C-alpha positions in Angstrom: -0.1 -2.7 -26.3 -2.6 -5.3 -25.1 -6.4 -4.6 -25.1 -6.7 -3.8 -21.4 -3.8 -1.3 -21.5 -5.4 0.3 -24.5 -8.7 0.6 -22.5 -7.0 2.3 -19.7 -5.3 4.8 -22.1 -8.7 5.5 -23.8 -10.5 6.0 -20.5 -7.9 8.6 -19.4 -8.0 10.3 -22.8 -11.8 10.6 -22.8 -12.0 11.7 -19.2 -9.5 14.4 -19.8 -11.4 15.6 -22.9 -14.7 15.7 -21.0 -13.2 17.6 -18.1 -11.6 20.1 -20.5 -14.9 20.6 -22.4 -17.4 20.7 -19.5 -15.3 22.2 -16.6 -12.7 24.3 -18.3 -14.6 25.5 -21.4 -12.0 24.3 -23.9 -11.9 21.7 -26.6 -9.0 19.3 -26.9 -10.5 17.0 -29.5 -13.4 17.2 -32.0 -16.7 15.5 -31.4 -15.8 13.1 -34.2 -12.6 12.1 -32.5 -14.3 11.7 -29.1 -17.0 9.5 -30.6 -14.3 7.4 -32.4 -12.4 6.8 -29.2 -15.6 6.1 -27.2 -16.7 3.5 -29.8 -13.3 1.9 -29.7 -13.5 1.7 -25.8 -17.0 0.2 -25.9 -15.8 -2.4 -28.5 -12.8 -3.4 -26.3 -15.0 -3.7 -23.3 -17.3 -6.1 -25.2 -14.3 -8.1 -26.5 -12.6 -8.4 -23.1 -15.6 -8.6 -20.8 -13.8 -6.0 -18.6 -15.3 -2.6 -17.6 -13.0 -0.5 -15.5 -14.1 2.0 -12.8 -13.8 5.4 -14.2 -14.7 4.3 -17.8 -16.7 7.0 -19.6 -19.1 4.2 -20.7 -20.3 3.7 -17.2 -22.3 6.2 -15.2 -21.7 5.7 -11.5 -24.0 7.7 -9.3 -22.5 9.4 -6.3 -24.0 8.6 -2.9 -23.7 9.8 0.7 -24.1 7.5 3.7 -24.4 8.1 7.4 -21.8 5.5 8.3 -19.7 2.7 6.9 -21.1 -0.7 7.9 -18.9 -3.1 9.8 -18.0 -6.4 8.1 -16.3 -9.5 9.7 -13.7 -11.0 7.4 -14.1 -14.7 6.5 -10.6 -15.3 7.6 -8.3 -13.1 9.7 -6.0 -10.7 7.8 -2.8 -11.2 9.6 0.2 -8.8 9.7 3.5 -9.8 8.2 6.7 -10.7 10.2 9.4 -8.3 9.0 13.1 -7.6 9.0 15.6 -5.0 7.8 18.4 -7.6 7.5 19.0 -9.0 4.0 20.5 -12.2 5.4 17.3 -12.9 7.3 15.3 -12.4 4.1 17.6 -14.7 2.3 17.2 -17.3 5.0 13.4 -17.1 4.6 13.7 -17.6 0.8 15.9 -20.6 1.3 15.5 -23.1 -1.6 12.0 -22.0 -2.5 11.1 -20.0 -5.6 9.7 -16.8 -4.2 7.7 -13.8 -5.4 9.3 -10.5 -4.3 7.0 -7.5 -4.7 6.6 -3.9 -3.5 5.2 -3.4 0.0 2.8 -0.6 -0.9 2.0 2.0 1.8 -1.7 2.6 1.5 -4.8 1.0 2.8 -5.5 -2.8 2.3 -8.8 -3.6 0.7 -10.6 -6.9 0.1 -12.7 -7.2 -3.1 -15.4 -9.8 -3.8 -16.9 -10.4 -7.3 -20.0 -12.4 -8.1 -21.3 -13.2 -11.5 -18.6 -11.0 -13.0 -19.4 -7.9 -11.1 -18.0 -6.1 -8.1 -20.1 -7.1 -5.2 -18.3 -5.8 -2.1 -15.2 -3.9 -1.0 -14.1 -4.0 2.6 -11.1 -2.4 4.4 -8.7 -4.5 6.4 -9.7 -2.7 9.6 -8.2 -4.5 12.6 -7.7 -7.7 10.6 -10.9 -9.2 12.0 -13.5 -6.6 11.3 -13.4 -4.0 8.5 -15.6 -1.4 6.9 -17.8 -1.8 3.8 -16.5 0.8 1.3 -18.2 -0.7 -1.8 -19.7 2.6 -2.9 -16.3 4.3 -2.7 -14.4 1.5 -4.5 -16.7 1.9 -7.4 -15.2 5.4 -8.0 -11.6 4.4 -7.7 -9.8 5.2 -10.9 -8.8 1.6 -11.9 -10.9 -1.1 -10.2 -12.7 -3.3 -12.7 -16.5 -3.1 -12.1 -17.0 -6.0 -14.5 -14.7 -8.9 -15.2 -14.8 -12.0 -17.6 -14.7 -14.5 -14.7 -18.3 -15.3 -13.6 -17.5 -17.5 -10.6 -17.0 -16.0 -7.1 -13.7 -14.2 -6.7 -12.0 -12.7 -3.6 -8.7 -10.9 -3.7 -6.7 -8.4 -1.7 -4.9 -5.4 -2.7 -3.7 -1.9 -1.7 -5.5 1.3 -2.3 -3.1 4.2 -2.6 -2.7 7.8 -3.7 0.4 8.8 -5.8 2.8 11.4 -4.6 1.7 13.7 -7.5 -1.9 13.6 -6.5 -1.0 14.0 -2.8 0.9 17.2 -3.6 -1.9 18.4 -5.9 -4.6 17.9 -3.2 -2.6 19.4 -0.4 -1.9 22.5 -2.6 -5.6 23.1 -2.8 -6.0 23.2 1.0 -5.3 26.8 2.1 -4.9 26.0 5.8 -1.4 24.6 6.1 -2.2 23.0 9.4 -5.1 21.1 7.8 -3.0 19.5 5.1 -2.5 15.8 5.0 0.8 14.5 6.5 1.5 11.8 3.9 -0.2 10.0 1.0 -1.2 7.1 3.3 -3.1 9.5 5.6 -4.8 11.1 2.6 -5.7 7.7 1.1 -7.2 6.5 4.4 -9.4 9.5 4.6 -10.4 9.2 0.9 -11.2 5.5 1.0 -13.3 5.9 4.2 -15.3 8.9 3.0 -19.1 9.0 3.7 -19.6 10.8 0.4 -18.0 9.0 -2.6 -18.1 12.1 -4.7 -15.2 13.3 -2.6 -13.5 9.9 -3.1 -13.9 10.2 -6.9 -11.9 13.5 -6.9 -9.0 11.9 -5.0 -7.8 9.6 -7.8 -7.4 6.5 -5.6 -5.6 3.6 -7.3 -5.9 -0.1 -6.4 -3.1 -2.7 -6.9 -3.9 -6.4 -6.4 -1.3 -8.3 -4.4 -3.0 -11.6 -3.4 -5.8 -13.8 -4.8 -7.8 -15.4 -2.0 -10.3 -17.5 -3.9 -11.3 -17.9 -7.6 -14.1 -20.4 -8.0 -13.4 -23.1 -10.6 -9.9 -21.9 -11.6 -6.8 -24.1 -11.3 -3.6 -22.2 -10.8 -1.3 -25.2 -10.9 -0.1 -24.5 -7.3 1.5 -21.2 -8.3 1.0 -17.7 -6.8 2.7 -16.3 -9.9 0.0 -17.8 -12.1 -2.6 -16.3 -9.8 -1.1 -12.8 -10.3 -1.0 -13.2 -14.1 -4.6 -14.4 -14.1 -5.7 -11.4 -12.1 -3.9 -9.1 -14.6 -5.8 -10.8 -17.4 -9.1 -10.1 -15.6 -8.3 -6.4 -15.8 -6.6 -5.7 -12.4 -3.5 -3.6 -12.0 -1.2 -5.9 -10.0 1.7 -5.0 -7.8 5.1 -5.3 -9.5 6.8 -8.5 -8.6 9.9 -10.5 -9.5 10.6 -14.2 -9.1 13.7 -14.8 -6.9 15.8 -17.5 -5.4 18.4 -17.1 -2.6 21.1 -16.7 -5.3 19.3 -13.9 -7.2 17.8 -12.1 -4.2 20.5 -9.5 -3.6 20.5 -8.4 -7.3 16.7 -8.1 -7.3 16.5 -6.2 -4.0 19.1 -3.7 -5.4 16.9 -3.3 -8.5 13.9 -2.5 -6.4 15.9 -0.1 -4.2 17.1 1.8 -7.2 13.5 2.6 -8.2 12.4 3.9 -4.8 13.4 7.5 -5.3 11.7 7.8 -8.7 8.5 5.9 -7.9 5.3 8.0 -7.8 3.6 5.6 -5.4 4.5 5.2 -1.7 6.1 2.0 -0.5 8.0 1.1 2.7 9.7 -2.1 1.7 9.2 -5.4 -0.1 7.2 -8.6 0.5 8.4 -12.1 -0.1 5.9 -14.9 -0.8 6.6 -18.5 -1.6 5.3 -19.4 -5.0 4.4 -22.9 -4.1 0.8 -22.5 -2.7 0.6 -25.9 -1.0 4.0 -25.6 0.6 3.1 -22.2 2.0 -0.2 -23.4 3.3 1.4 -26.4 5.0 3.5 -24.0 7.1 0.4 -22.5 8.7 0.7 -19.3 10.8 1.5 -18.0 14.2 -1.1 -16.1 16.2 0.1 -12.9 14.4 1.9 -13.8 11.2 1.5 -16.2 8.2 4.6 -18.3 7.7 4.4 -18.3 3.8 5.3 -14.6 3.5 7.8 -12.1 5.0 8.3 -8.4 4.8 11.6 -6.6 4.2 11.7 -3.0 5.3 14.2 -0.5 4.0 17.0 0.4 6.5 16.4 3.7 8.4 18.0 6.7 6.9 19.2 9.6 9.0 19.9 12.9 7.3 20.7 16.3 8.5 18.3 19.1 7.4 18.0 22.8 7.9 14.9 24.7 8.8 14.8 27.8 6.7 11.6 29.3 8.1 8.8 28.8 10.6 5.3 29.6 9.5 2.6 30.1 12.1 -0.7 28.7 11.1 -4.1 28.9 12.9 -5.9 25.6 13.2 -9.6 25.0 13.0 -9.8 25.0 16.8 -8.1 28.4 17.1 -4.6 27.1 18.2 -1.6 28.6 16.5 0.8 25.9 15.3 4.4 26.2 14.1 5.0 24.7 10.7 8.7 24.1 9.6 9.5 25.2 6.1 
């Protein structure tokens, strides 16, 4: 296990112990054990230069705001052209080594770091203007608040809530009609909260999928090297595989086999040319970049049976049918 993975493990262990002691009036480890793990985490943070959001060594104060400030992106965040046809995806890959990764179904966030510290977090919004959610990002469960790189860094990634947390949070809402429809809906509401104490309770994760700019770092013209560098800075990165047209079918099948068991929502895959210069030379259309392409899973139609209809009053007084 590498140092950053051990830090994540220790942070979860210590948070669980604190919650058990202070909120549930039970002890899951001795004070000696807690201090030993805490000291180990502090030492690892010093060694790596990484401090993760949610680390017990960091006290992040909660804050409430009246509104989320609007921020104009330095460059437009375009959508991806997409297909459900494997042959079209294979045609896109062509003879170029390509990164194939999950297309996560959450909320896209842009992070900026200056002098090794998280300086700003902004939602994608409409692709031109997003919302500043820096205070909320500081209480995501896995965003690094401090990293070893001290030059300016900008990256993009997906904020999401796992199916397990989605079910847990929905189960705590008594009004069936007020429950969230899906993890993406819950994630959007959690990330864009005006009170980040609520965000902190939602267990929002962040997975980096694209490096935009890293001052003073040479990635030797490879997006894969960018991803591995981000991992070394303490970020959780989206799972990806390197493919060619010859290996594409096998890798797509491997991803497809994992969908049912994944605890995170995804709605397909993303293909990105590894060659940075080649991809940039292709430019973009008014809507889509030409260096990347989305592959969506084919629609599935299944027959289901409604076993019961539950009538639930909404907050406005309407009575809504809920299929069980």
